[in-house]
C-alpha positions as CSV (number, residue, x, y, z in Angstrom):
1,X,35.9,0.2,7.6
2,X,33.2,1.1,4.2
3,X,36.3,0.9,2.0
4,X,38.6,-1.8,1.2
5,X,41.5,-1.5,-1.2
6,X,41.5,-4.3,-3.9
7,X,44.7,-5.0,-6.0
8,X,44.9,-7.2,-9.2
9,X,47.9,-7.2,-11.2
10,X,49.0,-3.2,-12.3
11,X,45.7,-1.6,-11.2
12,X,45.1,-0.7,-7.4
13,X,41.8,1.0,-6.7
14,X,39.6,1.4,-3.7
15,X,36.2,-0.4,-3.9
16,X,33.0,0.6,-1.6
17,X,30.9,-2.1,0.3
18,X,27.6,-1.0,1.3
19,X,24.7,-2.9,3.0
20,X,21.7,-3.9,1.7
21,X,19.0,-1.2,3.2
22,X,15.7,-2.8,4.8
23,X,12.7,-0.8,4.2
24,X,9.1,-1.8,5.3
25,X,6.9,-1.8,2.6
26,X,3.2,-0.7,3.8
27,X,1.6,-3.8,2.7
28,X,-2.9,-3.7,3.1
29,X,-2.8,-7.6,3.0
30,X,-1.0,-7.9,6.2
31,X,-3.8,-6.7,8.1
32,X,-6.6,-9.7,10.0
33,X,-10.2,-9.5,9.9
34,X,-12.2,-9.8,12.8
35,X,-14.1,-13.4,12.9
36,X,-16.6,-11.9,15.2
37,X,-20.1,-12.6,13.0
38,X,-21.3,-8.7,14.5
39,X,-18.2,-6.9,13.4
40,X,-17.6,-5.6,10.0
41,X,-13.4,-4.8,10.9
42,X,-11.2,-6.0,8.6
43,X,-8.1,-4.2,9.0
44,X,-7.2,-5.5,12.5
45,X,-3.7,-4.5,13.3
46,X,-0.8,-7.2,13.3
47,X,0.7,-6.3,16.5
48,X,-3.0,-6.3,17.9
49,X,-3.1,-9.7,16.4
50,X,0.1,-10.5,18.3
51,X,-0.7,-9.3,21.3
52,X,-4.3,-10.5,22.0
53,X,-5.1,-13.1,19.0
54,X,-4.5,-16.7,19.2
55,X,-2.2,-18.1,16.2
56,X,-2.9,-15.0,14.0
57,X,-6.7,-15.1,14.0
58,X,-8.8,-13.0,16.4
59,X,-12.3,-13.3,17.4
60,X,-13.0,-9.9,19.2
61,X,-11.5,-6.5,18.3
62,X,-11.5,-3.0,20.2
63,X,-14.5,-1.6,17.9
64,X,-16.8,-4.5,18.4
65,X,-15.4,-5.6,22.1
66,X,-14.5,-3.6,25.4
67,X,-11.3,-3.5,26.4
68,X,-12.0,-5.0,29.7
69,X,-13.3,-8.1,27.7
70,X,-10.1,-8.5,25.4
71,X,-7.7,-7.9,28.6
72,X,-9.6,-11.2,29.6
73,X,-9.3,-13.5,26.7
74,X,-12.0,-12.3,24.4
75,X,-9.9,-12.1,21.1
76,X,-8.4,-15.2,21.5
77,X,-11.3,-17.4,22.2
78,X,-14.4,-17.7,19.8
79,X,-16.7,-18.8,22.9
80,X,-15.7,-16.1,25.7
81,X,-18.3,-13.8,26.7
82,X,-18.7,-10.9,25.5
83,X,-20.2,-8.8,28.3
84,X,-18.2,-7.1,31.0
85,X,-19.3,-6.6,34.3
86,X,-18.3,-3.7,36.6
């Protein structure tokens, strides 16, 4: 029920209760910088960091490293060999 009855003495009224609305705010500071020294990407998505990085840090990103190397842990390890053998 979204509305509740309120009674105080002689007045009877209806008070509406609303829930606070959660809004996602776009914040550019939430992006992470790739720690690879040869990469200039400073807008790595936090979802990528959670999936491939280690404790909020990424050492490789899709712009500087092939996906095959990322699947094998290149983003989480600073000493990972970034070449992929096919």
